[in-house]
Phi, psi and omega in degrees: 000139181287166177301316179296320180297320178297319180290322175301319181294317178298315181294321177302318183297313182292320182291332180270339181222087181300347178295341177285350181263133175244134179250139174237161186241122180253114184296146169250129191252134172278110187295314184291321183276342182066043181213166175283126179265334182191177182224131175263130179276124179241147185263143172226138188247012176061033180219158179291349179286126181303149180304320181301325180293325178298311182289327177294318179294319179299320179294318181295329181268003182072025183241022180296327178294322178300313182290318178300320182300315181293316181294316180297318180299317180292321181294318182290342174294341179276351186301319180299337181268001183297129179299143179304143177079012178236167178241162179240119180262127176240147185253146176206147173289140179304324181292337180292339181289350174275354182270124182300324182291323177295314180295325178296320178298316183290321186273001184284353183211169175293128184257018175299129183092359180256132172250119177268113182264118180276119182281170181296139176201119185285332191267005186261126172280118184301336179293336178288347183271347188301313181298305179301320181292328176298317178295318182292321178295325179296335178271000176108356183285151168254156184245135176239147172255131182271153172054040179294137181103348176220174174058225188260001179279072185268184184294322179297318179298319177298317183295324183278314184286327183052060185292154174276340181222136172247129177256116180285127184299144183297336178295333175278332181281323184300115176073018184294340178293345179247009187224107181297322182297316179297318179296321179295320179293320178295320176299318179298316179295325175297321177294320176299316180299319179298320180289333178272359187057044183246166174258159181237136176240128174263119182258160178079026180283117186236350180230156179295327177298314179299315180300316185292322178293317178298319177299314180296332179276356177086015177289120190278331186233135179225160180214135179166168185293340179301319185259328182195144175254158178299143178216176184281338188242169174280080186276142173286175178293136181291158179298323180296316179294321179297321177296320179297320180288331180276350179231078189291336185281115181234152181303132176087351182278161176256100184288152177285139181050059184295327177080330183226155182300321182299332179287334182263347186294133177247132178283120177257177174294150175238163179215155176268352181224150178294320181297320178294323178293319179299317178298319180294320179294319178297328182281326189239353179054042177224150181300147174228135181257131176269122182243158177269190184295339179265010181067027176270127182289134180243325185217145171242132180252125187242149175300151176300152184283342179230154179304133178091346180285145177291154177301149178265139178248116183237134177291146176270098184264328181229137178237165179254142168279146181303331182274004179297125178300148182299324179298323178289326175299315180298317180296320180292323181295313184285348177278352180283162176303151185306316184300334182241011187300323186257013176287158175298152174256147183264134181251135180230158177277178183302335179273002180087004181282152185293131175252312181170183177246148178248115180285141180300320182294327178292325176297314181297314181296323179294318180292331183270351185295148177298147177287156176306324179295321179293321179294321183294331183271357183287150173295144186253321177229159188286011175201172184295129178300132179098350182284327184289130177076005181288000000 
């Protein structure tokens, strides 16, 4: 049997017997409230073949609508059990909305509390979605765009679909606490969401550092293995995850509105020699501080500003005390000569020993972060808590 034939056979089996399909529920967490805001339905096919391969094969064979229809029907059967005040996210390929049988499954019931997440698809003209999405919204559904910021979920698609929810792709979330560009892109998407009157969900959150930076940026909803893994039931937030949300300050994280230099200082590698520091910077493209025998910083070695440039060696002439207000850190940074104005600043303790470096971009983000009062007043879920299932 050919490869295509094997996949046709697998798809035939699942479409004719939905019992071969297993659904799991991945919680979406409201960061400010410390509770589960919704659940995303994910498919499992009881085979060693990854789920993504099933949908990729169905799309290649022109059978994505067949598979979506079966999955959607099974997912919507869970709607009566949805906990009050939460939403249920179901996924579908945009092209499947042109299929009458798929639309019949979706329109057969009240969709209040349902978020239809449109998956990535290169061949779909977003203008073709306007009619089907109008019908689905009339039944109470909200629309989400998946993997925003990468792939095909571009600005034009956002402008046409006008989603109620944007899901930030995990590739932008992964390591954003160490990447200014990723943080800037997430902020940009948050601004887009605000102009669309939409909510934003950051998916793929796996570390406390990522969670804390997203919290500081005002991202209201997150999803990832750090807080909850997919399960068979509508599980509440675990006690461990709730404790993590109630204790936001974690080692290495950049807290929102830190107020002082010591809160933003990051401990980098140190070296006793300039040559050793240069080698370390060339290997890892991260700043290294040269300290003396008393751990007093003397030199900071920085990556070159352009690809291929040798590391820069700058003397540490001025240091910050940990209690220096962030506003004063910003003023001191911009008072430096232009060539070094945006370099990290070195923080030392009262004895002059090295504490860490404060990145200029972290200072700017801290000053620009929403205030706690603004976060507390933000909407948390896309409808009134308690309305779903009432």
